[in-house]
GUTORLO-484116 format. One line per 2 residues: number of its first residue (from 0); their letters; for each residue x, y, z of C-alpha. Coordinates in steps of 0.5 Angstrom, whole numbers, padded with zeros to 4 digits. Layout:
BEGIN
NUM = A = X Y Z ~ ...
END
This chain:
BEGIN
0 = MN = 0223 0203 0048 ~ 0218 0203 0053
2 = SI = 0212 0208 0054 ~ 0215 0213 0059
4 = DD = 0221 0214 0054 ~ 0216 0215 0048
6 = PG = 0218 0222 0045 ~ 0212 0222 0041
8 = LA = 0207 0222 0048 ~ 0204 0228 0050
10 = RA = 0208 0231 0056 ~ 0206 0234 0062
12 = QV = 0213 0238 0064 ~ 0218 0236 0059
14 = GK = 0218 0242 0053 ~ 0215 0247 0058
16 = SR = 0219 0253 0059 ~ 0221 0254 0067
18 = HR = 0225 0259 0071 ~ 0231 0256 0074
20 = LE = 0230 0252 0081 ~ 0236 0256 0084
22 = SR = 0234 0263 0081 ~ 0232 0266 0088
24 = AK = 0238 0264 0091 ~ 0242 0267 0086
26 = VT = 0239 0274 0086 ~ 0239 0274 0093
28 = GR = 0246 0272 0095 ~ 0244 0266 0098
30 = AD = 0247 0261 0093 ~ 0252 0255 0095
32 = YT = 0258 0257 0092 ~ 0265 0254 0095
34 = HN = 0268 0261 0094 ~ 0264 0263 0100
36 = LA = 0266 0258 0105 ~ 0271 0259 0111
38 = LP = 0273 0254 0116 ~ 0275 0255 0123
40 = GM = 0283 0256 0123 ~ 0283 0255 0116
42 = LH = 0290 0257 0112 ~ 0291 0261 0106
44 = AK = 0295 0258 0100 ~ 0299 0262 0095
46 = IL = 0303 0259 0089 ~ 0310 0261 0087
48 = RS = 0310 0260 0080 ~ 0316 0259 0075
50 = TV = 0318 0264 0071 ~ 0322 0260 0065
52 = AH = 0319 0255 0060 ~ 0323 0250 0061
54 = AR = 0329 0249 0066 ~ 0332 0244 0071
56 = IV = 0331 0247 0079 ~ 0337 0248 0082
58 = SI = 0335 0250 0088 ~ 0329 0253 0092
60 = DA = 0331 0258 0098 ~ 0325 0260 0103
62 = EA = 0329 0261 0109 ~ 0327 0269 0109
64 = AR = 0320 0267 0107 ~ 0319 0262 0113
66 = RL = 0322 0268 0118 ~ 0316 0273 0116
68 = PG = 0311 0274 0121 ~ 0305 0270 0120
70 = VQ = 0307 0265 0115 ~ 0306 0258 0117
72 = AV = 0310 0254 0112 ~ 0313 0254 0106
74 = VT = 0312 0248 0102 ~ 0316 0245 0096
76 = AQ = 0316 0238 0092 ~ 0320 0235 0097
78 = DI = 0315 0236 0103 ~ 0310 0233 0098
80 = LK = 0314 0227 0097 ~ 0313 0226 0104
82 = VI = 0306 0225 0104 ~ 0305 0223 0097
84 = PE = 0310 0219 0095 ~ 0308 0219 0087
86 = PY = 0305 0226 0087 ~ 0303 0225 0079
88 = FG = 0296 0226 0077 ~ 0292 0227 0070
90 = PA = 0286 0223 0067 ~ 0290 0221 0061
92 = FH = 0297 0221 0063 ~ 0300 0221 0070
94 = DQ = 0304 0226 0068 ~ 0303 0233 0072
96 = PI = 0306 0233 0079 ~ 0303 0237 0085
98 = LA = 0309 0242 0085 ~ 0314 0242 0080
100 = ID = 0319 0236 0082 ~ 0327 0237 0079
102 = KV = 0324 0241 0073 ~ 0319 0246 0070
104 = RY = 0316 0245 0064 ~ 0312 0252 0063
106 = VG = 0312 0259 0065 ~ 0307 0259 0071
108 = EP = 0308 0252 0073 ~ 0307 0251 0081
110 = VA = 0314 0251 0084 ~ 0312 0252 0092
112 = VV = 0307 0254 0096 ~ 0306 0259 0102
114 = LA = 0301 0258 0108 ~ 0299 0263 0112
116 = HD = 0292 0265 0116 ~ 0292 0272 0112
118 = PY = 0292 0271 0104 ~ 0296 0278 0104
120 = VA = 0302 0275 0108 ~ 0302 0269 0104
122 = EE = 0302 0273 0098 ~ 0308 0278 0101
124 = AL = 0312 0272 0103 ~ 0312 0269 0095
126 = HH = 0317 0275 0094 ~ 0322 0272 0099
128 = VY = 0322 0265 0096 ~ 0328 0265 0091
130 = VE = 0329 0259 0086 ~ 0335 0258 0082
132 = YD = 0334 0255 0075 ~ 0338 0252 0069
134 = EL = 0334 0253 0063 ~ 0333 0248 0058
136 = PA = 0331 0249 0050 ~ 0324 0250 0050
138 = VF = 0318 0249 0044 ~ 0312 0252 0043
140 = DE = 0309 0251 0036 ~ 0305 0245 0036
142 = VQ = 0308 0243 0029 ~ 0315 0244 0031
144 = AA = 0314 0240 0037 ~ 0311 0234 0034
146 = KS = 0318 0233 0030 ~ 0323 0237 0035
148 = ET = 0329 0234 0039 ~ 0327 0238 0045
150 = VV = 0323 0233 0049 ~ 0318 0236 0054
152 = HE = 0317 0229 0058 ~ 0322 0224 0058
154 = AL = 0317 0218 0059 ~ 0309 0218 0059
156 = RP = 0305 0214 0064 ~ 0298 0212 0061
158 = AG = 0293 0213 0067 ~ 0288 0207 0065
160 = TF = 0282 0210 0068 ~ 0277 0211 0062
162 = PD = 0275 0206 0058 ~ 0276 0210 0051
164 = LK = 0283 0212 0054 ~ 0286 0205 0056
166 = HL = 0289 0204 0049 ~ 0294 0209 0051
168 = AG = 0301 0207 0051 ~ 0307 0209 0055
170 = RR = 0312 0213 0050 ~ 0319 0215 0050
172 = DT = 0323 0221 0047 ~ 0317 0224 0043
174 = NI = 0312 0230 0044 ~ 0306 0226 0041
176 = AL = 0302 0224 0047 ~ 0297 0221 0042
178 = DF = 0296 0220 0035 ~ 0289 0218 0032
180 = SV = 0287 0216 0025 ~ 0281 0215 0021
182 = RK = 0282 0211 0014 ~ 0276 0210 0009
184 = GD = 0276 0209 0002 ~ 0282 0211 -0003
186 = VE = 0284 0218 -0002 ~ 0290 0218 -0007
188 = AA = 0286 0215 -0012 ~ 0280 0220 -0011
190 = FA = 0285 0226 -0011 ~ 0288 0223 -0018
192 = QA = 0281 0223 -0021 ~ 0279 0230 -0018
194 = NH = 0276 0235 -0023 ~ 0279 0240 -0017
196 = VF = 0283 0240 -0011 ~ 0283 0245 -0005
198 = EH = 0289 0245 0000 ~ 0289 0250 0005
200 = TF = 0292 0251 0012 ~ 0288 0254 0018
202 = RT = 0290 0256 0025 ~ 0287 0257 0032
204 = QQ = 0290 0261 0038 ~ 0290 0259 0045
206 = VM = 0285 0262 0049 ~ 0283 0261 0057
208 = HT = 0276 0259 0059 ~ 0275 0265 0064
210 = PL = 0270 0263 0069 ~ 0268 0269 0073
212 = EP = 0268 0264 0080 ~ 0276 0263 0079
214 = MV = 0278 0256 0081 ~ 0278 0254 0089
216 = TV = 0278 0248 0093 ~ 0278 0248 0101
218 = AE = 0281 0241 0104 ~ 0280 0239 0111
220 = LT = 0282 0233 0115 ~ 0276 0229 0119
222 = DA = 0275 0223 0123 ~ 0273 0219 0117
224 = GL = 0279 0222 0113 ~ 0279 0228 0108
226 = TL = 0274 0233 0106 ~ 0275 0237 0100
228 = HT = 0270 0243 0098 ~ 0271 0244 0091
230 = AS = 0269 0248 0085 ~ 0269 0242 0081
232 = QS = 0265 0239 0075 ~ 0267 0232 0076
234 = PS = 0267 0231 0084 ~ 0267 0223 0083
236 = FV = 0273 0223 0079 ~ 0276 0228 0084
238 = RL = 0275 0223 0090 ~ 0277 0217 0085
240 = EI = 0284 0220 0083 ~ 0285 0223 0091
242 = AR = 0284 0216 0094 ~ 0289 0214 0089
244 = LL = 0294 0219 0090 ~ 0294 0218 0098
246 = NW = 0293 0210 0097 ~ 0287 0211 0101
248 = PE = 0280 0207 0100 ~ 0275 0212 0097
250 = AR = 0271 0211 0103 ~ 0276 0216 0107
252 = VR = 0275 0222 0101 ~ 0269 0226 0101
254 = VR = 0268 0231 0095 ~ 0263 0236 0096
256 = TG = 0261 0241 0090 ~ 0256 0247 0090
258 = LL = 0254 0251 0084 ~ 0259 0253 0080
260 = GG = 0260 0261 0077 ~ 0262 0258 0071
262 = GF = 0266 0252 0068 ~ 0266 0251 0061
264 = GA = 0271 0245 0062 ~ 0276 0249 0066
266 = KL = 0274 0246 0073 ~ 0274 0238 0070
268 = YI = 0279 0233 0073 ~ 0284 0235 0078
270 = KL = 0286 0242 0078 ~ 0287 0245 0085
272 = EA = 0284 0239 0089 ~ 0291 0235 0090
274 = LA = 0295 0241 0092 ~ 0290 0242 0097
276 = AA = 0290 0235 0100 ~ 0297 0235 0100
278 = LA = 0297 0242 0104 ~ 0292 0240 0109
280 = LI = 0296 0233 0110 ~ 0302 0237 0111
282 = AR = 0299 0243 0116 ~ 0294 0239 0119
284 = RP = 0290 0245 0118 ~ 0284 0246 0113
286 = VR = 0287 0250 0107 ~ 0284 0254 0102
288 = VA = 0287 0254 0095 ~ 0284 0260 0091
290 = LT = 0286 0262 0084 ~ 0286 0269 0082
292 = ME = 0283 0271 0075 ~ 0291 0271 0073
294 = EQ = 0293 0265 0075 ~ 0287 0261 0071
296 = FY = 0291 0263 0065 ~ 0297 0259 0068
298 = TI = 0292 0253 0070 ~ 0288 0250 0064
300 = TK = 0287 0253 0057 ~ 0284 0251 0050
302 = HG = 0288 0248 0045 ~ 0291 0252 0040
304 = TT = 0291 0248 0033 ~ 0294 0247 0026
306 = FK = 0289 0244 0021 ~ 0292 0242 0014
308 = IK = 0286 0240 0010 ~ 0286 0238 0003
310 = TA = 0279 0236 -0001 ~ 0278 0233 -0008
312 = VT = 0271 0236 -0011 ~ 0267 0234 -0018
314 = RE = 0265 0240 -0023 ~ 0258 0239 -0020
316 = GR = 0261 0241 -0013 ~ 0261 0234 -0010
318 = IT = 0266 0232 -0005 ~ 0270 0226 -0006
320 = AR = 0276 0226 -0002 ~ 0278 0229 0004
322 = RC = 0285 0229 0008 ~ 0286 0232 0015
324 = EV = 0292 0233 0019 ~ 0291 0236 0025
326 = WW = 0296 0238 0031 ~ 0293 0240 0038
328 = NG = 0298 0244 0042 ~ 0297 0241 0049
330 = GA = 0302 0245 0053 ~ 0306 0242 0058
332 = YA = 0301 0237 0061 ~ 0296 0232 0057
334 = DI = 0290 0233 0062 ~ 0284 0231 0058
336 = GP = 0287 0233 0051 ~ 0288 0225 0048
338 = RV = 0281 0225 0049 ~ 0279 0232 0045
340 = TQ = 0284 0229 0040 ~ 0281 0223 0039
342 = KS = 0273 0225 0039 ~ 0274 0231 0036
344 = GF = 0279 0229 0031 ~ 0275 0224 0028
346 = TA = 0270 0229 0026 ~ 0275 0233 0022
348 = AG = 0272 0231 0015 ~ 0266 0235 0017
350 = PY = 0259 0233 0017 ~ 0259 0231 0010
352 = DI = 0258 0225 0006 ~ 0265 0223 0003
354 = DN = 0267 0217 0000 ~ 0274 0217 0002
356 = VW = 0277 0220 0008 ~ 0284 0220 0011
358 = ID = 0285 0224 0018 ~ 0291 0224 0023
360 = SY = 0290 0228 0029 ~ 0296 0229 0034
362 = QV = 0296 0231 0041 ~ 0303 0235 0042
364 = YT = 0306 0237 0048 ~ 0309 0244 0048
366 = NL = 0312 0249 0054 ~ 0306 0252 0054
368 = PP = 0300 0252 0060 ~ 0296 0246 0059
370 = AG = 0290 0245 0055 ~ 0284 0241 0056
372 = AF = 0277 0241 0055 ~ 0273 0247 0053
374 = RG = 0266 0249 0051 ~ 0266 0245 0044
376 = FG = 0271 0240 0046 ~ 0275 0241 0040
378 = IT = 0270 0242 0035 ~ 0270 0249 0034
380 = QM = 0278 0248 0032 ~ 0275 0243 0027
382 = VW = 0269 0247 0024 ~ 0273 0253 0023
384 = AY = 0277 0250 0018 ~ 0272 0245 0015
386 = ES = 0267 0251 0014 ~ 0272 0256 0012
388 = QA = 0274 0251 0006 ~ 0267 0250 0004
390 = DI = 0266 0257 0003 ~ 0273 0257 -0001
392 = IA = 0271 0252 -0005 ~ 0264 0254 -0006
394 = RA = 0267 0261 -0009 ~ 0272 0258 -0013
396 = LD = 0266 0254 -0017 ~ 0261 0260 -0017
398 = MD = 0256 0256 -0013 ~ 0252 0258 -0007
400 = PV = 0255 0256 -0001 ~ 0248 0254 0002
402 = QF = 0247 0250 -0004 ~ 0254 0247 -0003
404 = RR = 0253 0244 0004 ~ 0246 0242 0002
406 = LN = 0249 0238 -0004 ~ 0254 0234 0001
408 = LL = 0251 0234 0008 ~ 0250 0227 0011
410 = RE = 0243 0225 0011 ~ 0240 0220 0016
412 = GR = 0242 0213 0015 ~ 0248 0215 0011
414 = PH = 0255 0213 0014 ~ 0260 0218 0018
416 = AT = 0267 0217 0016 ~ 0268 0213 0022
418 = GT = 0263 0208 0019 ~ 0257 0210 0025
420 = VM = 0251 0211 0021 ~ 0248 0218 0022
422 = KD = 0241 0218 0026 ~ 0237 0223 0029
424 = AA = 0242 0229 0027 ~ 0238 0235 0024
426 = LI = 0244 0237 0020 ~ 0239 0239 0014
428 = QA = 0234 0242 0018 ~ 0239 0246 0022
430 = LE = 0242 0249 0015 ~ 0235 0250 0012
432 = RT = 0232 0254 0018 ~ 0238 0258 0018
434 = AE = 0238 0260 0011 ~ 0231 0261 0012
436 = LM = 0232 0266 0018 ~ 0237 0269 0014
438 = KW = 0233 0270 0008 ~ 0238 0267 0004
440 = DE = 0234 0267 -0003 ~ 0233 0275 -0002
442 = PL = 0238 0280 -0005 ~ 0243 0283 0001
444 = PR = 0243 0290 0000 ~ 0251 0291 0000
446 = GQ = 0252 0298 0003 ~ 0255 0304 0000
448 = GT = 0261 0308 0000 ~ 0267 0305 0004
450 = LR = 0262 0301 0008 ~ 0260 0294 0005
452 = RG = 0256 0288 0007 ~ 0256 0281 0007
454 = RG = 0254 0275 0010 ~ 0256 0267 0011
456 = IG = 0253 0261 0014 ~ 0257 0255 0018
458 = IG = 0255 0249 0021 ~ 0258 0244 0025
460 = FK = 0257 0237 0029 ~ 0259 0234 0035
462 = AL = 0259 0227 0038 ~ 0257 0226 0045
464 = VA = 0263 0223 0049 ~ 0262 0216 0050
466 = PT = 0262 0211 0054 ~ 0261 0214 0060
468 = TS = 0257 0213 0066 ~ 0252 0216 0070
470 = MA = 0248 0214 0076 ~ 0242 0217 0080
472 = MV = 0237 0216 0086 ~ 0230 0219 0087
474 = SL = 0227 0219 0094 ~ 0220 0220 0096
476 = SA = 0218 0221 0103 ~ 0212 0220 0107
478 = DG = 0210 0227 0107 ~ 0210 0227 0099
480 = SC = 0217 0230 0098 ~ 0221 0228 0093
482 = FV = 0229 0228 0093 ~ 0233 0227 0086
484 = YS = 0241 0225 0088 ~ 0245 0227 0082
486 = ST = 0253 0228 0082 ~ 0251 0233 0076
488 = VD = 0254 0240 0077 ~ 0250 0246 0076
490 = MG = 0255 0251 0073 ~ 0249 0256 0070
492 = QA = 0246 0251 0065 ~ 0240 0249 0070
494 = SD = 0242 0242 0070 ~ 0238 0242 0077
496 = TA = 0232 0244 0074 ~ 0232 0239 0068
498 = MA = 0233 0233 0072 ~ 0227 0236 0077
500 = II = 0223 0236 0070 ~ 0225 0229 0068
502 = AG = 0223 0226 0075 ~ 0217 0230 0075
504 = EV = 0215 0228 0069 ~ 0216 0220 0071
506 = LG = 0212 0221 0078 ~ 0207 0226 0076
508 = LD = 0210 0232 0080 ~ 0211 0239 0080
510 = PD = 0218 0240 0078 ~ 0218 0246 0083
512 = TI = 0217 0242 0089 ~ 0223 0237 0088
514 = RV = 0229 0238 0091 ~ 0236 0236 0087
516 = IH = 0241 0235 0092 ~ 0248 0238 0090
518 = PD = 0254 0233 0089 ~ 0257 0230 0095
520 = TD = 0261 0223 0094 ~ 0258 0221 0101
522 = VT = 0251 0222 0099 ~ 0250 0222 0091
524 = PY = 0252 0217 0086 ~ 0257 0217 0081
526 = DM = 0257 0221 0075 ~ 0263 0221 0071
528 = AT = 0263 0229 0070 ~ 0259 0234 0068
530 = LG = 0262 0236 0061 ~ 0261 0235 0053
532 = SR = 0254 0237 0054 ~ 0253 0229 0056
534 = ST = 0249 0231 0062 ~ 0242 0232 0059
536 = FH = 0243 0225 0056 ~ 0247 0221 0061
538 = MG = 0244 0224 0067 ~ 0237 0225 0064
540 = HA = 0237 0218 0063 ~ 0239 0216 0070
542 = VR = 0234 0220 0073 ~ 0229 0218 0069
544 = LA = 0231 0210 0070 ~ 0231 0212 0078
546 = AE = 0224 0215 0078 ~ 0221 0209 0074
548 = DA = 0224 0205 0079 ~ 0221 0209 0085
550 = LA = 0214 0209 0081 ~ 0215 0201 0080
552 = KM = 0216 0200 0087 ~ 0210 0205 0089
554 = RA = 0205 0201 0084 ~ 0208 0194 0087
556 = LQ = 0206 0197 0094 ~ 0200 0199 0092
558 = AE = 0198 0192 0090 ~ 0201 0190 0096
560 = LG = 0196 0194 0100 ~ 0190 0192 0096
562 = LP = 0189 0199 0094 ~ 0186 0201 0087
564 = AQ = 0191 0202 0082 ~ 0193 0209 0080
566 = DK = 0198 0211 0074 ~ 0201 0216 0079
568 = PD = 0201 0213 0086 ~ 0201 0218 0092
570 = AA = 0208 0216 0096 ~ 0205 0220 0102
572 = QL = 0199 0216 0102 ~ 0202 0209 0101
574 = LV = 0208 0210 0106 ~ 0203 0212 0112
576 = KR = 0198 0206 0110 ~ 0204 0202 0110
578 = YG = 0207 0204 0116 ~ 0201 0207 0120
580 = MR = 0205 0214 0121 ~ 0209 0219 0117
582 = AG = 0215 0214 0116 ~ 0220 0211 0111
584 = NI = 0222 0212 0104 ~ 0221 0210 0097
586 = IG = 0228 0210 0093 ~ 0229 0209 0086
588 = IG = 0236 0207 0083 ~ 0238 0209 0076
590 = SF = 0244 0208 0072 ~ 0246 0209 0065
592 = VP = 0252 0208 0060 ~ 0250 0208 0053
594 = EY = 0253 0203 0048 ~ 0259 0204 0045
596 = IS = 0264 0200 0040 ~ 0271 0202 0041
598 = PD = 0274 0205 0034 ~ 0279 0200 0030
600 = KQ = 0286 0203 0032 ~ 0289 0203 0025
602 = TG = 0283 0205 0021 ~ 0279 0209 0026
604 = QS = 0272 0205 0024 ~ 0267 0204 0029
606 = EN = 0259 0202 0028 ~ 0257 0205 0034
608 = IT = 0262 0211 0036 ~ 0257 0216 0039
610 = PN = 0250 0215 0042 ~ 0248 0222 0038
612 = WM = 0250 0228 0035 ~ 0249 0235 0037
614 = VG = 0248 0240 0031 ~ 0249 0247 0031
616 = AT = 0248 0252 0025 ~ 0250 0260 0025
618 = GV = 0248 0266 0020 ~ 0252 0272 0020
620 = EV = 0252 0279 0017 ~ 0257 0284 0018
622 = EV = 0259 0291 0015 ~ 0266 0292 0013
624 = DT = 0270 0299 0012 ~ 0274 0298 0006
626 = ET = 0279 0303 0008 ~ 0281 0301 0015
628 = GK = 0278 0294 0016 ~ 0274 0295 0022
630 = FR = 0268 0291 0022 ~ 0262 0290 0026
632 = VV = 0257 0284 0026 ~ 0250 0287 0025
634 = RM = 0246 0280 0025 ~ 0247 0273 0028
636 = LN = 0242 0268 0028 ~ 0243 0261 0032
638 = VG = 0240 0255 0030 ~ 0241 0248 0035
640 = DC = 0239 0241 0035 ~ 0237 0239 0042
642 = GT = 0232 0233 0040 ~ 0226 0235 0044
644 = AI = 0228 0241 0049 ~ 0227 0239 0056
646 = NP = 0226 0247 0058 ~ 0226 0251 0052
648 = RI = 0227 0257 0055 ~ 0234 0255 0058
650 = VK = 0236 0251 0051 ~ 0235 0258 0048
652 = TQ = 0240 0261 0053 ~ 0245 0256 0052
654 = LS = 0245 0257 0045 ~ 0246 0264 0046
656 = GA = 0251 0264 0051 ~ 0255 0259 0047
658 = AI = 0255 0263 0041 ~ 0257 0269 0045
660 = MQ = 0263 0266 0048 ~ 0265 0263 0041
662 = LG = 0264 0271 0039 ~ 0270 0272 0044
664 = AA = 0274 0267 0041 ~ 0273 0269 0034
666 = LY = 0274 0276 0035 ~ 0278 0278 0041
668 = EE = 0281 0273 0045 ~ 0288 0270 0045
670 = MD = 0293 0269 0050 ~ 0299 0273 0047
672 = FD = 0306 0269 0049 ~ 0313 0272 0047
674 = EN = 0319 0268 0044 ~ 0320 0266 0051
676 = GQ = 0313 0263 0053 ~ 0312 0269 0057
678 = LR = 0304 0270 0057 ~ 0303 0278 0056
680 = NA = 0296 0279 0057 ~ 0294 0275 0063
682 = SF = 0288 0279 0066 ~ 0282 0283 0064
684 = AE = 0286 0289 0063 ~ 0289 0286 0057
686 = YK = 0285 0280 0055 ~ 0278 0282 0052
688 = IP = 0272 0278 0053 ~ 0265 0280 0050
690 = GI = 0261 0285 0053 ~ 0254 0287 0052
692 = HD = 0256 0292 0047 ~ 0259 0287 0043
694 = VP = 0253 0283 0042 ~ 0250 0284 0035
696 = QD = 0243 0288 0036 ~ 0240 0283 0031
698 = FG = 0241 0277 0035 ~ 0237 0271 0035
700 = TE = 0236 0263 0037 ~ 0232 0258 0035
702 = IV = 0231 0250 0036 ~ 0230 0246 0030
704 = DA = 0224 0241 0030 ~ 0227 0235 0032
706 = CQ = 0227 0229 0036 ~ 0233 0224 0039
708 = RN = 0230 0218 0039 ~ 0234 0214 0044
710 = GP = 0235 0220 0049 ~ 0231 0221 0055
712 = FG = 0224 0224 0053 ~ 0227 0225 0046
714 = AK = 0232 0230 0049 ~ 0240 0231 0048
716 = GV = 0245 0236 0050 ~ 0246 0243 0047
718 = GE = 0251 0247 0051 ~ 0256 0247 0046
720 = SG = 0252 0247 0039 ~ 0251 0255 0039
722 = TF = 0259 0255 0038 ~ 0260 0251 0032
724 = GV = 0259 0255 0026 ~ 0260 0262 0029
726 = AS = 0267 0264 0027 ~ 0267 0261 0020
728 = AI = 0261 0264 0019 ~ 0264 0271 0021
730 = AA = 0270 0270 0016 ~ 0265 0268 0010
732 = AI = 0261 0274 0011 ~ 0267 0279 0011
734 = ED = 0270 0275 0005 ~ 0263 0276 0002
736 = AV = 0263 0283 0003 ~ 0270 0285 0001
738 = GV = 0273 0279 -0002 ~ 0279 0277 0003
740 = RL = 0280 0271 0006 ~ 0283 0270 0013
742 = FS = 0286 0263 0015 ~ 0287 0264 0023
744 = MP = 0283 0266 0029 ~ 0282 0271 0032
746 = IK = 0279 0275 0026 ~ 0282 0282 0028
748 = YE = 0281 0289 0025 ~ 0288 0289 0023
750 = SV = 0288 0282 0020 ~ 0282 0285 0015
752 = CQ = 0286 0291 0014 ~ 0292 0288 0012
754 = AL = 0289 0283 0007 ~ 0285 0288 0004
756 = QA = 0292 0292 0003 ~ 0295 0286 0000
758 = RR = 0289 0285 -0005 ~ 0290 0292 -0007
760 = AG = 0298 0290 -0008 ~ 0296 0284 -0012
762 = QP = 0299 0280 -0007 ~ 0297 0272 -0006
764 = EE = 0293 0270 0000 ~ 0297 0269 0006
766 = QP = 0296 0262 0009 ~ 0299 0260 0016
END
């Protein structure tokens, strides 16, 4: 580790709270959002969607729609095939057609598109397109789909794009897109010798990301080829995939991205870009594809899961074995679900030191809307199960739940279930600080009458996605201006500000004077994607290395010109001296990809499965009405491990924002499907997300004192850590208050009421 990256050194910029670079642009309405873009002669696209979950397309009659005044074209898959002969895309499998070809696989799948100058004309024309379907059997439950004879895809074609997914194999006659296993020790022998064995099933529901800027892409043909202006979290991947679909060199595809009004995983990989590109090629005009909030529900979601977990425990409360079976409801198309299934699946045993572990994690196709990356990348589903069971075990053994975790948590230097040794994961520190803030050792006032109080704690961890690549460029001008070129997408997490701070730290510049250039694949270097809390670590290193490269070049030029040595040379002085005027640039390049060892295909073992672990803990206090089951969260405290905080103010808002988002998934949000796969609540009128009045009045966040020694200036990501322990802590607090245990999310008032009534009737707890 060189001195510039030594996390123990005093810092001029890193670790100091700052406002966001884009704050003024946002509050004055000048911020650069794709949603606001309009091009001359632009056509608007409106999408006709399937009304059935699984069917063959018999015919599409669009003649009446084409005759409507103002309609430019009605496009079906047959038109797409003329410009893109193989119109299938996807980051894991090439399984998703741009428009449905011969068959639909979920309610809401795009079937046809109307193009018009006026979006309202295009919307009206949709009512004049008639589709005849021959319905097929459908499957919606992930466990049933895994063994069903109803197959969503007859054959699977692996994409082979990413190194960690190159092992995916083409399959036939199955709904299992990926199965991933971890094997450590002898689980069956440990169960046979155990003093106690606990076995439970937990379920989570399908929810939607609800970014308040809906997905939007504008495509235009240019002399060079095709330009896509898109609200995407992965512009580099978009260029790569569109170039592949069109069989063009990447030089003919340009992707530009501004600020995003939220993403949370919804805007990753290809969403609207392939459709917009095809429509522009067909119409030979700029085309805007913009979804409504309702349409987002049919585009990408969070995986619903079923998690069966069996645990062996000694009399003293030590976990000796754990067997986990997880089924992920991937919907009709895989998207990045196989990566979620693997990367989160191998954490299913929890952040605990267990000698014997057996994990099977299955990504399963169903006839529901596709599921993919979502804030937490599958970890919240895992934590819900293993932390809920931790509380059940502690209660059964009459142990304090904090002491149970304290006894079992992984420590520094101990191997995780995959064999990767734990480094710089502040699990114990996060647990202890949360307990301290909750005053866990002090008696809790239990309330009076029908209002009872309880408290709970949850803790989780997440592996950083690897191996992935980030590149950056730093350019210094002859007037001293500094530009950072990065394809990391700022979608509210203040990544522009973080990158400016890192560059400023290396170069001795005020971050407020540094301009961060937004992603433009003709200008900014490659970055795999803005996802999974990877940007601070990956792009942070790339920017640091680019700035160090620029610094080294300045020092070399300083020596060449015979100037006195300075630790932080003045670029303007050097360039004017070198060229005799304001001219030239000093350019630094940085690239970063962490070390990684692919897990063994049979055992899931790897000496280096991740470059770091993110840690989050939550403490909750609730008040429950024993007559109605109605409850409220009266207190919530969130503690996160981000290593060294690059910008502490932003880190705290990331922790609180993540916790509030997960509060919605824990208590309110659920995509409600009927028995035919029809979604009943695809709008904010019926799908509730948390509002300001849902946030507990006593709400706090804290950054644990820690350092990620292999991170840029000791830092790592934090955008998801606040989600981890929220749901299980609320369930634990409810059980602590009134003695009932819930096994399925969301945790609704009526679920608590029904559980209370069942307990009074002497009925056993009902598991999914």
